[in-house]
N, C-alpha and C positions, 0 to 999 in steps of 0.2 A: 352502338359504337365499337371501334375496334381500341381493344383493350391494350395498352401502351407499357411496355416494361419498366421497371425501376429509372428512374431518371436523376441525374446530378445534374443542373445547371448553372455552368460559373460564367459570371457576367464581371467581365475584366473594363472596368471604367463604369461602377455600379455607381458613383458619386455623381457622374455626369447629367448633363441636361436630357441625353436621349433616354439614359436608364430610368431619371424620376418621371419624365414625361408620358413616357410610351411603354417603355420595358415592365418594369413592375407592376403596373397598371393592367398590362396583358396577362402577365402571368394571375396577378388575382383574379380577374375575372373567369379566365378558362377554369381555374381552381373552383371558383363559388358557381360556375354551372356543370361540375362533374364532368369535365374534360380532359383535364389534366391527367396524368397516370396517377394510379393510385398512392405510389411512394414517388414523391418528389422531393428532393431537395435543394436549395438554391444556396449557392454560394460566392459570395461578393469580395473580388480581390481588389484590395486597395492599398495605397503606399503608408495613408495615414490610420493612426489609432480612433477608428470611428466605431461607433455600437449598431447593430441593427437599428434601435430606435432612432438613432439619427439619421439614418437615411431614410428609414420611413416616414418620419414626422414630415416631411418634404414631398409628400406623395400627396395628390390631391384627392386620391379615391381611397375607398377603405381598405385596410390591409390586414384583414382578420387571418388568411392564411399564411402569409408571409410573415407575421408574428410570431409564428412558430415553424417556419419552413425556412426562414433565412438566417446564414451564417456569416460573419464577415470573417476575413481570412488577410491579415496585413503582412505585405512581401514587399521588398525591393524587386521590381522588374527586369533588372539587372544582374540579380544574383543568383549564381547557380545552388547555393546551400538553399536559398528560399524556392527553389523551383523542386529540388529533392523534398523538401518538408511539404511541398504540395502534393507532389506525387505520393508520398506517404499518407497524407490524410485522403487524397482520392481511392488509392488500393483498401484503406481501412472501412470506405463508406461502400465500395463497393462489394467488402466481404460481408458487410452487415447485413445490405439490399438485396443481395445473391449473383450469382454470376454474369446472368443476363443484363445486368444495371450498364446502361448507356450514359457517356458525361458528354454534355454541351459545352463548348466553350463560346463564348458570344464574346466576339472582339470590339464593343463599343468605345473605340478609342480612335486618333487619328492614323493615318497609314504609316506614317516614319517609326510610329510605335509599335504597331504590329507587327512590324517586319522582323525586329530582333525578339519579340515575344514568340512568335512563330519560330523563330530559329532553337529558342530555348525550350520550346514543347517537343519541339524534335529529337534535340541532343540529348534529353534528359529520358527520353523514352515514354513521355507521356504520351504523346501521338501515336504512340504506337500500342497504346495499353486498348485491350479488345471493346469494341462500339464506341470509338471516340470519334466525333465530329466537332467540326469548326464551322462556326457562322462570322461571315466578313460582311461589314458594312461599307458601302462604296465610301470614297472612288476607286475604283480599280485600276489605280494609276494615273496618270496625268498626260499619256500619249501612246502612241503604240509600243515605242520601245520600252518605255518602264511599265507597260503593260505586259509585254513579253518578258519581262526581267521578273514581274512579281509573279506570273504564272509557274516560270521555273522554279522561282525560291519556293514558293508553296509545296509545289510538287517533290522537291526533296524532302518534305517532311512529312507531307499529307498526301491521301491518293485521293484523285478526282471525287470517288465515291464518299469520301470524308466530307468534303467541302462543300458549304451553303453559300453562295454569294448572293446576298439579300437586296433585292429589289421590292421596295414594299408596296410601288405602285401595282405590280403584278399581284398582288395578294390583295387588294382593294376589290370590295363584293363587285361592282358593275364591270371590273378589269376580268374577273373569272365567269361572268355570266357572259361576255362578249362570247367566249366559245360554245356555249349552250344556245346563245341568241342566234349564233350562226348555222348551228347544226340542226337547231331545234324548231326551226318557222320555216317552210318550204318557200314562201314569198322570197326571203332573204337568202337562204341558201342558193336557189338556182338564178341570183341575178349579182352573185358575188362575186363579179369579174369585168373585165375591161370594156364587155359590151353592154353593159348596164350603167356601169359607174364612169361617172367625169374627172372626178377628183376624189383625194383624201387628203385632210387636214388633221394633225392633232396637235393640239395647242394646251397650253401649260401656261398661263397668264395670272401672275400674282397683282395685287394692288400694293403691297408692301415694296420699301424700297430694303436694302442690305441689312437693316435693323441691327446697327451696331457689329456685324460681322465683318468688318474691314479686313481683317486679316485673311480669313476663310477666303473671301469673294476677291479680292487680290491675286490669290494664288490660284482660283478656280475660273470664274468667269460662267457664263450660262450656257458656252456650248458644252463643257466638261460640267455643269452642275445636272442639267436636265437633259440634255439632246442625246449623250451619248450614252446615258443609262436608260432613263425611264422613257422618254418620247421615243428612243428608237427600239426599244421592247414592246412598247404599244404597238408600232407600225407593225412592228413583226407578227405581233398576233392578227392584226389586223389581214397581212398579206399571206400568211402561212397557211398551208394546205392542212387544214385540220382534220385528223382522223375522226371517223367515227364511232370507235369504240375505246381502243388505247390510247387513253390521254396521258399516258407515259411517256408516249413518244411526242409529245408537245416541246419539247425543249429543242429535239432534233428537227423539227419543223420549222420552229422560230430560225434556228441557225441557216436552215437552207434558204428562207425569205431575208436573212439579213447578208446571205453570200450574193443573192441577187440584186441587190442593190448598188448601182453606180454611182461613183462619187463625181460629181460633176466636169463637166470639163471646163466651162467658164464658170470660174467661182465667182467674179464679180456680179455676173449676171443672174447665178441661180443661189447666191448667200446674200443675204442683208444682216448688216450688224450694226449696234448701236449704243449709246451709253445716256443714261440719263442724267437730267441736268442735275448739278448740286453732288454727283457723285465722285465727283473728284475732291470737294471739300470733304465729303464723310470720311473717306480713305486717306486723307491729309496726301495727294500726291497728283500734283498739277499738271503731269504729264502721263497720266494713267491712260492705258489703250485696253483695260478690260471691258470688254461688252456685258452688258445688263439685257441686252435684246438681242436674239438672234432668228433668223429666219432660214430656214435650208429645204431648198425643193431639190427633190430627189426622183429616180425612175429606177424599174425594177426590169430586170431582162427576162423574168418569168413571162411566157407567153400568156398567162392569164391576167397579167396587167401590163402590157404594152401599151406604152402612151399614156398612162394614167401618172398625172402629178401627185407626188406624196409630199406634203410640207409639212415640216416640224416647225414649229413656233413659239419660241418660249421668251418671257421678259419680265422683268421686275417693274413697279412703280406704274403700272398699266391701269386701265380705268375699272378693270373688273379681276376679281379674284375667281378662276375656272378652270380647270381640266376637263376635256371633250376631246372625243373624234366626230369629225364632224365629214361624212359620206353623203358627197353631191352626184345625183344620178342625171344622164343624159338628158337633154333636152332638145326639142325641136322648134318649141314655141316657148316664150317668156312666162305664159301662165300654166304650162305644166312641169315646172321645176320641182322636185322633190329633193329634199335634205333629210337625214337621216343622221342623228345626234345623239352620241352614246355621252350621257354626262358623267362622270367619274368620279368626280368632286367638284363644290359639294352637291348637294341634293341628288344623291344618284338615282339616275333611272334613263328612260329612253324619251326619244321626241322624234316624230316624223310629221312633216310638213307637207301637207295637201292643199290641192286646191277646191274650192267648194261654192258653188252659189250664196250670192248673199241673199236675205230675204228681200220680196220686193216684185215690182213688175219689170223691171228689166234684169238682163243678164248681165249683173255685174259679179264679177270673181274675186274671191279674198283667200290668201294665203293661211291656212289654219293650223296647228299643231294637234295631232294625235300624239298624248305622252301618257306615262304612268311615272310616279316617283316610288322608291323603295319605300320613304317613310309612311306613305298612304297606305300599304298593304303590310308592311310587315311593323313589328314594335321596334325591334332593334337590329341595328347592323354589326357585325363583328367589327374590331379594330384591324385593320390589317397586320399589325404585328402578331395580335392572337394568333392569325392563320399560319403566320411566320413560324412560329414556335411551335405549332401541334403537327405543320409538316413536316419540321426538321424531326421532332420527337417519331415521327411515323417514317421515316428515312423518305421522304416523297419528294421528288426533287422538280416536280411539275412547274411551280411557280418560281424555282430560283434560275440564277443564270448560270450557266456553266462557262467553264474559261476559253472555249472557243467561240461562243458569244461575245465575250468582252473584247476579244481581240479583232473580231469582224466590225464592234462598233467602232473601235480606234481607225481599223484600216478604212472606213468609210469619211471617216473625219480627217484622218492624217494629213492629206493636201490640205485641206482647207487651213489648219493649223499652222502649216509651213506657209501657206502663202499669207498669211496674216501677219506672219513675223516680220516681212518685207514692207509692212504698211506702217506709216507715219503718222497716220491720223485715224480718228473716228468720228461719225456721227453723233452729233447731241439731241436728243429730244425731250419736249417737257414731259415734266411728271402728268402722270393721268391720261397720257396720249399716246397714240400709235406711231412709231417710226414713219418717215415719210415710205413711197414706192413700195408697200406692203400688197 
């Protein structure tokens, strides 16, 4: 395993839900497996006067490593004096740990707060400290214009190489395996194009509703929440021309795939949106037009994918919870249709539907699955955030989205958003069902 330099991980928003449920357990796990840097120090920035134990007692997993490694730093995020004190503390740690020490800032906070913190990190010279990195959670803007402004704002203080935009779907084990699966199996590799594939669908179905996140969801909706980030990036990974050796080129290939996706000319025909019954009561807005379900059909100008529909679908309060990529192969007859399903979550694995003769005297055919699940072959799968931390510590950008990728996703969706602004109605669908016309 690659030796990692001494690392100071600064978590802004350490008392928040994401930190408690995902970030701190991920740090503890990589440390317990011996994968973390030999010298790893964690600083939690907070406005409140809380101790490390106050935070760690909320974590459901063991915290043996963090009990020793976590330090709390109370500060006012709008105070220049406090940022100068933070800089002094970081400089002190770098002197203690060595000149090669890297500092990772993880912003686990709402984007409206991130903006001012990025400014203060830059204005006080913290962003310019050697080996400093910035890890950002989505959303990366709310539309094309705001995303462009955010990209420019970050560029004023951090270089692109310093920035790691997190899409935890790209860090999931099955998503990472998609590259190997495409390149390491000749049957798949040779048929991964329009000559053999009829359609591509990327689906993220959720059985729960908004679960008390009324304010967030009213500002976001399904298109911004999942299509813009996770599903478009998964689609790009499916469509990309994957290099055979240099995997560091994958972000550039994802970008090229996004650049060739065409925005629908007839949005009403290519895009279905809907809202589940009872949503307006949950958000206390009787006229809300926010979509909880959306399905977008796109096409690529890449000659390898000419004419192949790429459908991105996500929704809340549907019948099942699943995230998967479905590749439907072309057919001449109904009893020869094959579908490849890449299960991203839950129950990560691969399924391939084939036709076989049923036992008996007659020639009766039946569709049967060839499949494997990771959990039947491997004892444990790493959580996505474990991979996020380790790759950022290694300066590996492969599974992080670049600024130009973010802008391309918003470029694709911008006409859809503007079209919806002129709409005064939205279809309603019953809970635990699919909207009509899908």
